[in-house]
C-alpha positions as CSV (number, residue, x, y, z in Angstrom):
1,X,12.9,-31.7,51.9
2,X,12.0,-29.8,48.9
3,X,8.3,-29.0,48.2
4,X,6.5,-31.5,45.9
5,X,6.0,-30.2,42.3
6,X,2.3,-30.5,41.9
7,X,0.9,-30.5,38.4
8,X,-1.9,-32.3,36.5
9,X,0.3,-35.4,36.1
10,X,1.2,-35.7,39.7
11,X,-2.4,-35.0,40.9
12,X,-3.6,-37.7,38.5
13,X,-0.9,-40.1,39.6
14,X,-1.9,-39.6,43.3
15,X,-5.5,-40.4,42.3
16,X,-4.5,-43.6,40.4
17,X,-2.3,-44.7,43.3
18,X,-5.2,-44.1,45.8
19,X,-7.6,-46.0,43.6
20,X,-5.3,-49.0,43.5
21,X,-6.8,-50.5,40.4
22,X,-3.6,-50.2,38.3
23,X,-0.1,-51.5,39.0
24,X,2.7,-48.9,39.6
25,X,3.9,-49.4,36.0
26,X,0.4,-49.0,34.5
27,X,-0.2,-45.8,36.6
28,X,3.1,-44.4,35.7
29,X,2.5,-45.1,32.0
30,X,-0.9,-43.4,32.1
31,X,0.6,-40.2,33.4
32,X,3.7,-40.4,31.2
33,X,6.2,-41.2,33.9
34,X,8.6,-44.0,34.5
35,X,7.9,-46.6,37.2
36,X,11.0,-45.4,39.1
37,X,9.8,-41.8,38.8
38,X,6.4,-42.8,40.3
39,X,8.3,-44.7,43.1
40,X,10.2,-41.4,43.9
41,X,6.9,-39.5,44.0
42,X,5.4,-42.1,46.2
43,X,8.3,-41.7,48.7
44,X,7.7,-37.9,49.0
45,X,5.7,-37.0,52.2
46,X,3.4,-34.5,50.4
47,X,2.5,-37.1,47.7
48,X,1.9,-39.7,50.5
49,X,-0.3,-37.2,52.3
50,X,-2.3,-36.5,49.1
51,X,-2.8,-40.3,48.5
52,X,-3.9,-40.7,52.2
53,X,-6.4,-37.8,51.8
54,X,-7.9,-39.4,48.7
55,X,-8.2,-42.7,50.4
56,X,-10.0,-41.0,53.3
57,X,-12.4,-39.4,50.9
58,X,-13.1,-42.7,49.1
59,X,-13.6,-44.3,52.5
60,X,-16.0,-41.6,53.7
61,X,-17.9,-41.9,50.4
62,X,-18.2,-45.6,50.6
63,X,-19.3,-45.5,54.2
64,X,-22.0,-42.9,53.4
65,X,-23.2,-45.0,50.4
66,X,-23.3,-48.2,52.6
67,X,-25.2,-46.3,55.3
68,X,-27.7,-45.1,52.7
69,X,-28.1,-48.7,51.4
70,X,-28.6,-50.0,54.9
71,X,-31.3,-47.4,55.6
72,X,-33.1,-48.4,52.4
73,X,-32.9,-52.1,53.3
74,X,-34.1,-51.3,56.8
75,X,-37.1,-49.3,55.5
76,X,-38.0,-52.2,53.2
77,X,-37.7,-54.7,56.0
78,X,-40.0,-52.5,58.2
79,X,-42.5,-52.2,55.4
80,X,-42.5,-56.0,54.9
81,X,-42.8,-56.6,58.6
82,X,-45.7,-54.2,58.9
83,X,-47.5,-55.8,55.9
84,X,-46.9,-59.3,57.4
85,X,-48.3,-58.2,60.8
86,X,-51.3,-56.6,59.2
87,X,-52.0,-59.8,57.2
88,X,-51.6,-61.9,60.4
89,X,-54.1,-59.7,62.2
90,X,-56.6,-59.9,59.3
91,X,-56.3,-63.7,59.3
92,X,-56.9,-63.9,63.0
93,X,-59.9,-61.6,62.6
94,X,-61.3,-63.7,59.8
95,X,-60.7,-66.9,61.9
96,X,-62.6,-65.4,64.9
97,X,-65.4,-64.3,62.6
98,X,-65.8,-67.9,61.3
99,X,-65.5,-69.3,64.8
100,X,-68.4,-67.1,66.2
101,X,-70.5,-67.2,63.0
C-alpha cells in the first residue's frame, strides 16, 4: 500500500475523527474534503493508526484527570472525616466534664 499523504488537512481530519464530535460529512467539510475522500482516508492503515494514537492520548489524559479528581475528593473526604472525629472527641470530653462536675 502506498504511504499516506500527511499534511495539515489530513492531520486535522485525524484529530476530528478521533474526537468523534462531528459526523463524517461535517469533519470532511471542515478540512475541505468530500465525505467519500474522508472515507478513503479512514480506510488507510496509517490514518487508522493515527486516529488510534489520538484516542489513546485522549484516554490517557482523561484517566489522569479522573485520577487527580479522585485524589482531590479523597483528600476532602479525609479532611471531613478528621474534623468529624475531632468534633466527636470534643463532645465526649465535654460530656465527661459535665458528668464529673
